[in-house]
C-alpha beads as a LAMMPS data file, in Angstrom:
LAMMPS data file: protein, C-alpha beads

454 atoms
453 bonds

1 atom types
1 bond types

-500.0 500.0 xlo xhi
-500.0 500.0 ylo yhi
-500.0 500.0 zlo zhi

Masses

1 110.0

Atoms # bond

1 1 1 22.411 16.880 1.499
2 1 1 20.088 16.004 -1.333
3 1 1 16.743 13.990 -1.117
4 1 1 15.350 12.551 -4.388
5 1 1 11.640 11.998 -4.208
6 1 1 8.911 13.995 -2.608
7 1 1 6.729 11.108 -1.384
8 1 1 5.976 10.424 2.116
9 1 1 9.389 8.812 2.581
10 1 1 11.309 11.862 1.196
11 1 1 9.112 14.164 3.045
12 1 1 9.625 12.426 6.346
13 1 1 13.410 12.570 5.744
14 1 1 13.327 16.314 4.903
15 1 1 11.345 16.966 8.113
16 1 1 13.879 15.237 10.357
17 1 1 16.787 16.918 8.454
18 1 1 15.154 20.268 8.864
19 1 1 14.377 19.589 12.622
20 1 1 18.138 18.761 13.092
21 1 1 19.185 21.866 11.297
22 1 1 20.795 20.135 8.393
23 1 1 20.872 21.750 5.062
24 1 1 19.111 19.850 2.430
25 1 1 17.482 20.154 -1.058
26 1 1 14.567 17.950 -2.022
27 1 1 14.179 17.175 -5.696
28 1 1 10.786 16.144 -7.078
29 1 1 10.041 15.878 -10.800
30 1 1 6.302 16.312 -10.501
31 1 1 4.663 19.644 -9.912
32 1 1 3.402 18.571 -6.599
33 1 1 4.781 16.649 -3.558
34 1 1 3.165 13.718 -1.718
35 1 1 3.714 10.887 -4.274
36 1 1 0.767 8.650 -4.383
37 1 1 -0.975 10.331 -1.513
38 1 1 -3.473 12.676 -3.367
39 1 1 -6.520 14.154 -1.798
40 1 1 -9.097 16.371 -3.449
41 1 1 -12.410 17.670 -1.922
42 1 1 -15.425 18.327 -4.256
43 1 1 -19.021 19.010 -3.063
44 1 1 -18.042 18.031 0.503
45 1 1 -16.611 14.638 -0.574
46 1 1 -13.214 13.899 0.445
47 1 1 -11.570 11.839 -2.466
48 1 1 -8.301 9.901 -2.009
49 1 1 -6.644 9.227 -5.431
50 1 1 -4.077 6.803 -3.765
51 1 1 -4.110 5.183 -0.293
52 1 1 -7.023 6.173 1.909
53 1 1 -5.525 5.115 5.208
54 1 1 -2.798 3.447 7.135
55 1 1 -2.473 0.396 9.596
56 1 1 -2.644 1.623 13.172
57 1 1 -0.582 -1.380 14.319
58 1 1 2.417 0.181 12.883
59 1 1 3.379 3.301 15.017
60 1 1 5.447 5.316 12.706
61 1 1 2.641 7.188 11.079
62 1 1 0.708 8.003 14.184
63 1 1 3.982 9.141 15.880
64 1 1 4.771 11.566 13.117
65 1 1 1.203 12.865 13.150
66 1 1 1.427 13.590 16.710
67 1 1 4.685 15.434 16.395
68 1 1 3.138 17.531 13.608
69 1 1 0.120 18.495 15.865
70 1 1 -2.407 16.753 13.734
71 1 1 -3.505 14.216 16.348
72 1 1 -6.948 15.802 16.616
73 1 1 -7.423 15.153 12.801
74 1 1 -7.008 11.285 13.298
75 1 1 -10.173 9.090 12.697
76 1 1 -10.600 5.455 12.547
77 1 1 -12.532 3.126 10.244
78 1 1 -16.030 2.184 11.239
79 1 1 -14.946 -1.294 12.359
80 1 1 -18.202 -1.932 14.190
81 1 1 -19.986 -1.885 10.796
82 1 1 -17.370 -3.380 8.669
83 1 1 -18.605 -5.851 6.128
84 1 1 -16.683 -6.824 3.101
85 1 1 -17.879 -8.810 0.193
86 1 1 -16.277 -10.980 -2.307
87 1 1 -17.734 -11.610 -5.854
88 1 1 -18.308 -15.360 -6.376
89 1 1 -20.023 -16.674 -9.488
90 1 1 -21.173 -13.172 -10.366
91 1 1 -22.788 -12.671 -7.003
92 1 1 -21.640 -10.741 -3.718
93 1 1 -20.836 -13.139 -0.967
94 1 1 -20.157 -11.661 2.466
95 1 1 -16.614 -12.422 3.832
96 1 1 -17.186 -14.451 6.897
97 1 1 -16.413 -12.836 10.271
98 1 1 -13.214 -14.038 12.004
99 1 1 -10.787 -14.171 9.220
100 1 1 -7.468 -12.783 10.047
101 1 1 -5.930 -12.102 6.530
102 1 1 -5.966 -15.646 5.190
103 1 1 -6.670 -17.582 8.349
104 1 1 -10.189 -18.362 9.669
105 1 1 -10.481 -18.090 13.442
106 1 1 -14.407 -18.621 13.795
107 1 1 -16.082 -21.995 12.957
108 1 1 -19.649 -21.107 12.673
109 1 1 -19.664 -18.087 10.371
110 1 1 -17.206 -20.176 7.944
111 1 1 -19.461 -23.195 7.948
112 1 1 -22.604 -21.037 7.019
113 1 1 -20.847 -19.152 4.366
114 1 1 -20.734 -20.091 0.584
115 1 1 -17.485 -18.256 0.019
116 1 1 -15.732 -21.720 -0.178
117 1 1 -17.178 -25.257 -0.709
118 1 1 -17.318 -28.085 1.973
119 1 1 -14.049 -29.634 0.674
120 1 1 -12.105 -26.513 1.588
121 1 1 -13.870 -26.086 4.807
122 1 1 -12.810 -29.634 5.852
123 1 1 -9.275 -28.827 4.691
124 1 1 -9.234 -25.716 6.876
125 1 1 -10.230 -28.060 9.856
126 1 1 -7.470 -30.521 9.120
127 1 1 -4.907 -27.540 8.790
128 1 1 -5.068 -27.359 12.661
129 1 1 -3.153 -30.679 12.896
130 1 1 -0.275 -29.619 10.820
131 1 1 3.354 -29.965 12.362
132 1 1 6.014 -27.328 12.401
133 1 1 8.083 -26.949 9.306
134 1 1 10.746 -24.687 7.977
135 1 1 10.905 -24.175 4.139
136 1 1 12.703 -21.752 1.798
137 1 1 10.977 -18.706 0.387
138 1 1 8.230 -19.522 -1.997
139 1 1 5.310 -17.863 -3.527
140 1 1 2.244 -16.642 -1.486
141 1 1 0.082 -18.884 -3.956
142 1 1 1.996 -21.958 -2.980
143 1 1 1.922 -21.143 0.743
144 1 1 -1.816 -20.568 0.938
145 1 1 -2.767 -23.474 -1.331
146 1 1 -0.471 -25.807 0.698
147 1 1 -2.321 -24.713 3.974
148 1 1 -6.013 -24.018 2.987
149 1 1 -6.351 -25.139 -0.722
150 1 1 -6.584 -23.376 -4.114
151 1 1 -10.229 -22.144 -3.413
152 1 1 -8.947 -20.030 -0.416
153 1 1 -6.310 -18.707 -2.518
154 1 1 -8.665 -17.660 -5.411
155 1 1 -11.550 -16.275 -3.353
156 1 1 -9.862 -14.978 -0.178
157 1 1 -6.048 -14.513 -0.312
158 1 1 -5.873 -13.284 -3.775
159 1 1 -8.617 -10.487 -3.652
160 1 1 -7.418 -9.428 -0.179
161 1 1 -3.652 -9.245 -1.008
162 1 1 -4.477 -7.673 -4.482
163 1 1 -5.982 -4.809 -2.796
164 1 1 -2.845 -4.021 -0.669
165 1 1 -0.059 -5.107 -3.056
166 1 1 -1.682 -4.948 -6.553
167 1 1 0.259 -8.085 -7.205
168 1 1 0.059 -11.684 -8.335
169 1 1 0.314 -14.338 -5.466
170 1 1 2.005 -16.717 -7.829
171 1 1 4.953 -14.309 -7.963
172 1 1 4.835 -12.638 -4.578
173 1 1 7.216 -13.814 -1.930
174 1 1 5.572 -15.189 1.144
175 1 1 8.601 -14.527 3.343
176 1 1 8.454 -10.701 2.448
177 1 1 4.538 -10.393 2.198
178 1 1 3.278 -12.721 4.972
179 1 1 6.282 -13.066 7.140
180 1 1 4.423 -13.476 10.422
181 1 1 2.580 -16.340 9.039
182 1 1 5.722 -17.949 7.804
183 1 1 6.900 -17.724 11.436
184 1 1 3.798 -19.415 12.654
185 1 1 4.383 -22.162 10.120
186 1 1 7.932 -22.623 11.390
187 1 1 6.955 -22.700 15.061
188 1 1 3.603 -24.220 15.118
189 1 1 2.973 -25.877 11.621
190 1 1 -0.884 -24.850 11.825
191 1 1 -1.616 -21.138 11.022
192 1 1 -5.048 -21.592 12.458
193 1 1 -3.850 -23.042 15.720
194 1 1 -1.052 -20.318 16.041
195 1 1 -3.548 -17.495 15.399
196 1 1 -6.066 -18.938 17.897
197 1 1 -3.238 -19.060 20.481
198 1 1 -1.971 -15.568 19.858
199 1 1 -3.261 -12.722 22.180
200 1 1 -5.830 -10.595 20.309
201 1 1 -4.927 -7.056 19.566
202 1 1 -7.090 -4.161 20.495
203 1 1 -8.099 -3.765 17.010
204 1 1 -9.088 -7.341 16.735
205 1 1 -11.175 -7.185 20.075
206 1 1 -12.701 -3.880 19.201
207 1 1 -11.497 -1.942 22.228
208 1 1 -11.747 1.886 22.308
209 1 1 -9.903 3.616 19.641
210 1 1 -9.004 0.232 18.312
211 1 1 -9.689 0.837 14.614
212 1 1 -7.258 -1.185 12.475
213 1 1 -7.209 1.524 9.810
214 1 1 -6.619 5.078 10.472
215 1 1 -6.833 8.156 8.387
216 1 1 -7.185 12.081 8.647
217 1 1 -10.527 13.930 8.518
218 1 1 -9.497 16.110 5.644
219 1 1 -7.571 13.350 3.831
220 1 1 -4.005 12.032 3.975
221 1 1 -2.798 14.976 2.018
222 1 1 -3.207 16.860 5.244
223 1 1 -0.173 14.979 6.443
224 1 1 1.988 15.718 3.212
225 1 1 0.997 19.383 2.992
226 1 1 2.038 19.910 6.748
227 1 1 5.280 18.214 6.057
228 1 1 5.882 20.420 2.885
229 1 1 5.597 23.764 4.815
230 1 1 8.828 25.499 4.780
231 1 1 10.227 22.673 2.437
232 1 1 13.496 23.445 0.588
233 1 1 12.227 22.077 -2.757
234 1 1 13.549 21.977 -6.327
235 1 1 11.252 20.682 -9.060
236 1 1 13.072 18.691 -11.693
237 1 1 14.112 15.286 -12.850
238 1 1 17.089 13.649 -11.405
239 1 1 18.848 12.003 -14.419
240 1 1 22.085 10.411 -13.177
241 1 1 24.472 10.366 -10.281
242 1 1 28.194 10.449 -9.993
243 1 1 30.687 10.048 -7.056
244 1 1 32.997 13.059 -6.445
245 1 1 35.961 13.267 -4.017
246 1 1 33.698 14.820 -1.251
247 1 1 30.467 13.120 -1.999
248 1 1 28.199 13.191 -5.156
249 1 1 26.809 15.185 -7.865
250 1 1 23.516 14.754 -9.502
251 1 1 22.408 15.931 -13.068
252 1 1 19.042 17.593 -12.588
253 1 1 17.253 19.021 -15.598
254 1 1 20.456 19.083 -17.502
255 1 1 22.645 20.924 -14.883
256 1 1 24.759 19.479 -12.082
257 1 1 24.321 19.916 -8.287
258 1 1 26.750 18.862 -5.528
259 1 1 25.734 16.855 -2.563
260 1 1 27.641 15.683 0.443
261 1 1 25.135 12.807 0.766
262 1 1 22.026 11.524 -1.023
263 1 1 18.894 9.973 0.079
264 1 1 17.134 8.170 -2.726
265 1 1 13.426 8.251 -1.537
266 1 1 12.218 7.493 -5.093
267 1 1 10.945 4.305 -6.567
268 1 1 13.515 1.477 -6.917
269 1 1 13.460 1.705 -10.636
270 1 1 14.115 5.383 -10.503
271 1 1 16.898 4.842 -8.058
272 1 1 18.363 2.253 -10.535
273 1 1 18.668 5.003 -13.328
274 1 1 20.559 7.256 -10.929
275 1 1 22.902 4.398 -9.814
276 1 1 23.719 3.341 -13.366
277 1 1 27.156 4.978 -13.629
278 1 1 27.955 4.886 -9.994
279 1 1 27.470 1.130 -9.218
280 1 1 26.141 -1.046 -12.181
281 1 1 25.451 -4.118 -9.858
282 1 1 23.434 -1.965 -7.354
283 1 1 21.557 -0.451 -10.377
284 1 1 20.675 -3.860 -11.614
285 1 1 19.421 -5.073 -8.323
286 1 1 17.240 -1.913 -7.855
287 1 1 15.910 -2.304 -11.423
288 1 1 14.925 -5.909 -10.833
289 1 1 12.260 -4.942 -8.291
290 1 1 8.977 -4.902 -10.314
291 1 1 6.371 -2.223 -9.975
292 1 1 2.679 -2.283 -10.978
293 1 1 0.372 0.652 -11.633
294 1 1 -3.121 1.475 -10.350
295 1 1 -5.971 3.525 -11.191
296 1 1 -8.839 4.773 -9.041
297 1 1 -12.189 6.182 -10.378
298 1 1 -14.336 7.903 -7.801
299 1 1 -18.058 8.118 -8.655
300 1 1 -20.372 10.377 -6.513
301 1 1 -24.145 9.764 -6.448
302 1 1 -27.170 11.481 -5.065
303 1 1 -28.172 9.069 -2.222
304 1 1 -31.938 9.671 -2.896
305 1 1 -31.426 8.264 -6.449
306 1 1 -28.902 5.618 -5.804
307 1 1 -30.688 2.507 -7.174
308 1 1 -27.963 -0.138 -6.504
309 1 1 -27.323 -2.674 -3.805
310 1 1 -25.561 -1.403 -0.654
311 1 1 -22.483 -3.455 -0.059
312 1 1 -21.064 -2.620 3.351
313 1 1 -17.675 -1.158 3.184
314 1 1 -17.302 -2.509 -0.350
315 1 1 -16.387 -5.486 -2.364
316 1 1 -13.472 -7.230 -3.909
317 1 1 -13.438 -9.020 -7.228
318 1 1 -11.184 -12.073 -7.259
319 1 1 -8.905 -12.440 -10.352
320 1 1 -10.807 -15.522 -11.490
321 1 1 -13.977 -13.495 -11.586
322 1 1 -12.542 -10.146 -12.803
323 1 1 -13.368 -8.338 -15.999
324 1 1 -11.439 -5.309 -15.447
325 1 1 -12.325 -3.631 -11.958
326 1 1 -10.590 -5.056 -8.970
327 1 1 -12.435 -3.747 -5.950
328 1 1 -14.901 -0.970 -4.981
329 1 1 -15.198 0.866 -1.727
330 1 1 -18.281 2.493 -0.207
331 1 1 -16.146 5.466 1.089
332 1 1 -18.783 6.973 3.442
333 1 1 -19.492 3.588 5.048
334 1 1 -15.749 2.873 5.734
335 1 1 -14.877 6.260 7.107
336 1 1 -16.947 9.204 8.602
337 1 1 -16.157 12.920 7.256
338 1 1 -15.915 11.516 3.682
339 1 1 -19.250 12.258 2.104
340 1 1 -22.248 14.189 3.225
341 1 1 -25.356 12.358 4.305
342 1 1 -27.189 13.109 0.958
343 1 1 -24.334 11.693 -1.192
344 1 1 -22.844 8.154 -1.825
345 1 1 -19.175 8.027 -2.822
346 1 1 -17.694 5.030 -4.547
347 1 1 -14.027 4.317 -5.242
348 1 1 -13.479 1.725 -8.010
349 1 1 -9.993 0.276 -8.413
350 1 1 -8.144 -0.888 -11.689
351 1 1 -4.800 -2.022 -12.419
352 1 1 -2.406 -4.254 -10.586
353 1 1 -0.455 -7.200 -11.931
354 1 1 -1.198 -7.980 -15.555
355 1 1 -3.200 -4.744 -16.261
356 1 1 -0.679 -1.896 -16.667
357 1 1 -2.501 -1.265 -19.956
358 1 1 -5.265 0.360 -17.849
359 1 1 -3.174 3.538 -17.745
360 1 1 -3.738 4.029 -21.463
361 1 1 -7.480 4.072 -21.075
362 1 1 -9.157 7.608 -21.184
363 1 1 -11.079 8.868 -18.184
364 1 1 -14.328 8.471 -20.084
365 1 1 -13.506 4.736 -20.762
366 1 1 -12.444 4.015 -17.206
367 1 1 -15.680 5.687 -15.787
368 1 1 -17.817 3.740 -18.434
369 1 1 -16.062 0.584 -17.353
370 1 1 -16.784 1.175 -13.657
371 1 1 -20.400 2.011 -14.367
372 1 1 -20.994 -1.060 -16.362
373 1 1 -19.455 -3.471 -13.765
374 1 1 -21.379 -1.595 -11.014
375 1 1 -24.488 -2.122 -12.969
376 1 1 -23.812 -5.934 -13.414
377 1 1 -22.710 -6.322 -9.688
378 1 1 -24.926 -3.862 -7.755
379 1 1 -27.589 -3.217 -10.186
380 1 1 -26.668 0.331 -10.165
381 1 1 -27.979 2.446 -13.072
382 1 1 -28.150 6.074 -11.693
383 1 1 -26.135 8.836 -13.263
384 1 1 -23.234 9.962 -11.081
385 1 1 -23.145 13.508 -9.905
386 1 1 -19.477 13.828 -10.818
387 1 1 -16.431 11.471 -11.337
388 1 1 -12.780 11.789 -10.750
389 1 1 -9.863 9.561 -12.027
390 1 1 -6.480 9.279 -10.598
391 1 1 -3.477 7.413 -12.093
392 1 1 -0.510 5.914 -10.132
393 1 1 1.842 4.616 -12.717
394 1 1 4.495 2.207 -11.582
395 1 1 3.742 2.878 -8.020
396 1 1 3.215 -0.452 -6.176
397 1 1 6.498 -2.275 -5.571
398 1 1 6.275 -6.121 -5.904
399 1 1 8.135 -8.227 -3.383
400 1 1 8.551 -11.355 -5.620
401 1 1 10.033 -14.697 -4.532
402 1 1 13.753 -14.041 -3.378
403 1 1 13.036 -10.483 -2.400
404 1 1 14.630 -10.844 1.066
405 1 1 17.868 -12.132 -0.515
406 1 1 17.948 -9.446 -3.025
407 1 1 17.322 -6.823 -0.441
408 1 1 20.423 -8.079 1.420
409 1 1 22.437 -7.503 -1.624
410 1 1 21.064 -4.043 -2.188
411 1 1 21.799 -3.076 1.469
412 1 1 25.183 -4.349 1.343
413 1 1 26.039 -2.437 -1.925
414 1 1 24.460 0.774 -0.745
415 1 1 26.305 0.504 2.486
416 1 1 29.591 0.264 0.668
417 1 1 28.882 3.739 -0.757
418 1 1 29.274 6.365 2.026
419 1 1 26.680 8.973 2.048
420 1 1 24.087 7.075 0.140
421 1 1 20.722 5.942 1.776
422 1 1 17.648 4.300 0.302
423 1 1 14.075 4.714 1.380
424 1 1 10.695 4.071 -0.174
425 1 1 8.169 1.123 -0.704
426 1 1 10.634 -0.935 -2.581
427 1 1 12.455 -2.519 0.412
428 1 1 10.965 -3.332 3.728
429 1 1 7.319 -2.330 3.536
430 1 1 4.890 -0.721 1.186
431 1 1 2.588 1.172 3.615
432 1 1 2.626 4.734 4.790
433 1 1 4.084 3.669 8.180
434 1 1 6.972 1.637 6.462
435 1 1 7.876 4.488 4.228
436 1 1 7.889 7.024 7.037
437 1 1 10.062 4.665 9.010
438 1 1 12.538 4.329 6.265
439 1 1 12.606 7.959 5.322
440 1 1 13.361 8.963 8.994
441 1 1 15.902 6.209 9.398
442 1 1 17.710 7.437 6.346
443 1 1 17.701 11.032 7.698
444 1 1 19.006 9.859 11.087
445 1 1 21.882 7.826 9.463
446 1 1 22.768 10.836 7.265
447 1 1 22.848 13.091 10.208
448 1 1 24.932 10.583 12.325
449 1 1 27.470 9.865 9.603
450 1 1 27.784 13.638 8.711
451 1 1 28.626 14.340 12.338
452 1 1 31.325 11.653 12.439
453 1 1 32.965 12.806 9.352
454 1 1 32.945 16.535 10.209

Bonds

1 1 1 2
2 1 2 3
3 1 3 4
4 1 4 5
5 1 5 6
6 1 6 7
7 1 7 8
8 1 8 9
9 1 9 10
10 1 10 11
11 1 11 12
12 1 12 13
13 1 13 14
14 1 14 15
15 1 15 16
16 1 16 17
17 1 17 18
18 1 18 19
19 1 19 20
20 1 20 21
21 1 21 22
22 1 22 23
23 1 23 24
24 1 24 25
25 1 25 26
26 1 26 27
27 1 27 28
28 1 28 29
29 1 29 30
30 1 30 31
31 1 31 32
32 1 32 33
33 1 33 34
34 1 34 35
35 1 35 36
36 1 36 37
37 1 37 38
38 1 38 39
39 1 39 40
40 1 40 41
41 1 41 42
42 1 42 43
43 1 43 44
44 1 44 45
45 1 45 46
46 1 46 47
47 1 47 48
48 1 48 49
49 1 49 50
50 1 50 51
51 1 51 52
52 1 52 53
53 1 53 54
54 1 54 55
55 1 55 56
56 1 56 57
57 1 57 58
58 1 58 59
59 1 59 60
60 1 60 61
61 1 61 62
62 1 62 63
63 1 63 64
64 1 64 65
65 1 65 66
66 1 66 67
67 1 67 68
68 1 68 69
69 1 69 70
70 1 70 71
71 1 71 72
72 1 72 73
73 1 73 74
74 1 74 75
75 1 75 76
76 1 76 77
77 1 77 78
78 1 78 79
79 1 79 80
80 1 80 81
81 1 81 82
82 1 82 83
83 1 83 84
84 1 84 85
85 1 85 86
86 1 86 87
87 1 87 88
88 1 88 89
89 1 89 90
90 1 90 91
91 1 91 92
92 1 92 93
93 1 93 94
94 1 94 95
95 1 95 96
96 1 96 97
97 1 97 98
98 1 98 99
99 1 99 100
100 1 100 101
101 1 101 102
102 1 102 103
103 1 103 104
104 1 104 105
105 1 105 106
106 1 106 107
107 1 107 108
108 1 108 109
109 1 109 110
110 1 110 111
111 1 111 112
112 1 112 113
113 1 113 114
114 1 114 115
115 1 115 116
116 1 116 117
117 1 117 118
118 1 118 119
119 1 119 120
120 1 120 121
121 1 121 122
122 1 122 123
123 1 123 124
124 1 124 125
125 1 125 126
126 1 126 127
127 1 127 128
128 1 128 129
129 1 129 130
130 1 130 131
131 1 131 132
132 1 132 133
133 1 133 134
134 1 134 135
135 1 135 136
136 1 136 137
137 1 137 138
138 1 138 139
139 1 139 140
140 1 140 141
141 1 141 142
142 1 142 143
143 1 143 144
144 1 144 145
145 1 145 146
146 1 146 147
147 1 147 148
148 1 148 149
149 1 149 150
150 1 150 151
151 1 151 152
152 1 152 153
153 1 153 154
154 1 154 155
155 1 155 156
156 1 156 157
157 1 157 158
158 1 158 159
159 1 159 160
160 1 160 161
161 1 161 162
162 1 162 163
163 1 163 164
164 1 164 165
165 1 165 166
166 1 166 167
167 1 167 168
168 1 168 169
169 1 169 170
170 1 170 171
171 1 171 172
172 1 172 173
173 1 173 174
174 1 174 175
175 1 175 176
176 1 176 177
177 1 177 178
178 1 178 179
179 1 179 180
180 1 180 181
181 1 181 182
182 1 182 183
183 1 183 184
184 1 184 185
185 1 185 186
186 1 186 187
187 1 187 188
188 1 188 189
189 1 189 190
190 1 190 191
191 1 191 192
192 1 192 193
193 1 193 194
194 1 194 195
195 1 195 196
196 1 196 197
197 1 197 198
198 1 198 199
199 1 199 200
200 1 200 201
201 1 201 202
202 1 202 203
203 1 203 204
204 1 204 205
205 1 205 206
206 1 206 207
207 1 207 208
208 1 208 209
209 1 209 210
210 1 210 211
211 1 211 212
212 1 212 213
213 1 213 214
214 1 214 215
215 1 215 216
216 1 216 217
217 1 217 218
218 1 218 219
219 1 219 220
220 1 220 221
221 1 221 222
222 1 222 223
223 1 223 224
224 1 224 225
225 1 225 226
226 1 226 227
227 1 227 228
228 1 228 229
229 1 229 230
230 1 230 231
231 1 231 232
232 1 232 233
233 1 233 234
234 1 234 235
235 1 235 236
236 1 236 237
237 1 237 238
238 1 238 239
239 1 239 240
240 1 240 241
241 1 241 242
242 1 242 243
243 1 243 244
244 1 244 245
245 1 245 246
246 1 246 247
247 1 247 248
248 1 248 249
249 1 249 250
250 1 250 251
251 1 251 252
252 1 252 253
253 1 253 254
254 1 254 255
255 1 255 256
256 1 256 257
257 1 257 258
258 1 258 259
259 1 259 260
260 1 260 261
261 1 261 262
262 1 262 263
263 1 263 264
264 1 264 265
265 1 265 266
266 1 266 267
267 1 267 268
268 1 268 269
269 1 269 270
270 1 270 271
271 1 271 272
272 1 272 273
273 1 273 274
274 1 274 275
275 1 275 276
276 1 276 277
277 1 277 278
278 1 278 279
279 1 279 280
280 1 280 281
281 1 281 282
282 1 282 283
283 1 283 284
284 1 284 285
285 1 285 286
286 1 286 287
287 1 287 288
288 1 288 289
289 1 289 290
290 1 290 291
291 1 291 292
292 1 292 293
293 1 293 294
294 1 294 295
295 1 295 296
296 1 296 297
297 1 297 298
298 1 298 299
299 1 299 300
300 1 300 301
301 1 301 302
302 1 302 303
303 1 303 304
304 1 304 305
305 1 305 306
306 1 306 307
307 1 307 308
308 1 308 309
309 1 309 310
310 1 310 311
311 1 311 312
312 1 312 313
313 1 313 314
314 1 314 315
315 1 315 316
316 1 316 317
317 1 317 318
318 1 318 319
319 1 319 320
320 1 320 321
321 1 321 322
322 1 322 323
323 1 323 324
324 1 324 325
325 1 325 326
326 1 326 327
327 1 327 328
328 1 328 329
329 1 329 330
330 1 330 331
331 1 331 332
332 1 332 333
333 1 333 334
334 1 334 335
335 1 335 336
336 1 336 337
337 1 337 338
338 1 338 339
339 1 339 340
340 1 340 341
341 1 341 342
342 1 342 343
343 1 343 344
344 1 344 345
345 1 345 346
346 1 346 347
347 1 347 348
348 1 348 349
349 1 349 350
350 1 350 351
351 1 351 352
352 1 352 353
353 1 353 354
354 1 354 355
355 1 355 356
356 1 356 357
357 1 357 358
358 1 358 359
359 1 359 360
360 1 360 361
361 1 361 362
362 1 362 363
363 1 363 364
364 1 364 365
365 1 365 366
366 1 366 367
367 1 367 368
368 1 368 369
369 1 369 370
370 1 370 371
371 1 371 372
372 1 372 373
373 1 373 374
374 1 374 375
375 1 375 376
376 1 376 377
377 1 377 378
378 1 378 379
379 1 379 380
380 1 380 381
381 1 381 382
382 1 382 383
383 1 383 384
384 1 384 385
385 1 385 386
386 1 386 387
387 1 387 388
388 1 388 389
389 1 389 390
390 1 390 391
391 1 391 392
392 1 392 393
393 1 393 394
394 1 394 395
395 1 395 396
396 1 396 397
397 1 397 398
398 1 398 399
399 1 399 400
400 1 400 401
401 1 401 402
402 1 402 403
403 1 403 404
404 1 404 405
405 1 405 406
406 1 406 407
407 1 407 408
408 1 408 409
409 1 409 410
410 1 410 411
411 1 411 412
412 1 412 413
413 1 413 414
414 1 414 415
415 1 415 416
416 1 416 417
417 1 417 418
418 1 418 419
419 1 419 420
420 1 420 421
421 1 421 422
422 1 422 423
423 1 423 424
424 1 424 425
425 1 425 426
426 1 426 427
427 1 427 428
428 1 428 429
429 1 429 430
430 1 430 431
431 1 431 432
432 1 432 433
433 1 433 434
434 1 434 435
435 1 435 436
436 1 436 437
437 1 437 438
438 1 438 439
439 1 439 440
440 1 440 441
441 1 441 442
442 1 442 443
443 1 443 444
444 1 444 445
445 1 445 446
446 1 446 447
447 1 447 448
448 1 448 449
449 1 449 450
450 1 450 451
451 1 451 452
452 1 452 453
453 1 453 454
């Protein structure tokens, strides 16, 4: 068997294949495995170049971590002190307590907040009287504006979702991105009424060990490094694939290698290239899934010389307010074990929909952009002790309107090719637990079908 792609999906598939005693080779074009998960440690600071955590409500990541014996490394976000700010009219405004993604659940914090005007607050109140309705897939922007108005879209939904998907709400599919809220709309009509009636999760009520976001003390690369131990790895670029009588053959770095089955755990755009000669329709479908790019710039400061505003766990910059930076996290406030007490570590985010050109900026330019915006927003003028820039080109899959229907076609075409399996963030979830789930499912199906045909 061959796995193409050494991100968390491919590594999870390789782990299960090895555990089952199945022979495999994992092909990774980069000199390192882990994909967007990139952790470095400098001067006691744990710096994540890609994602910094995973959602605890999805069990797949924690389950794998426990299997690997890393359970003692798991830490939660400091939810008791969690405060997030939104930039509005050039000033930081605290996101009111009680928001469940796009839905307000507490009246008084919302009424006191200047995050939206009184017209929008009244609209949020009237939303409680909506009746059930079932509508076809539409954009997140249309969905949010319909329920809570354009101001909610601009200053709450867009910045929150941009931090997760790096996408444009005008293009994103509400069915694929906010599926539970669509179901609420179908059953209850009012999102607010449905959320208030729903049983609270442990994470929402602040129960013990109830942190919504989890990570590992030494960084998420602890997980990928553990998975890569004993990995049967071949570095190289998979260029094209062909069907043979008994399976497949892949062209890797100019040479051919045979495979009884193939798990494509690479981005959908890369899978499209491998499928071009094997199934043109499948290739076109995979290639139609758009991706955006991201860049993170970490800046570390001497805490004694930090002269800027402290802003909780960080702040988000809505597109309507944005110059270039999209968000900033106070890393040591969000998670323990991330920065020594005498240092303040900030992570600034760039890129996303409409700004792939950020990849072309030099490290010095990106740091200068970050420092200028931090000066304007926080009043921060201190010199950083050090900086670090990480690029993730074409890394964030975009579930645009119609994604669910497109995915059905992709799954049907792939199922018609025995021995071909797809995994990765282009299909049924972009988070770490989602990719682990898909990678392990692909491995399980490959093992099952190999046993049937042997």
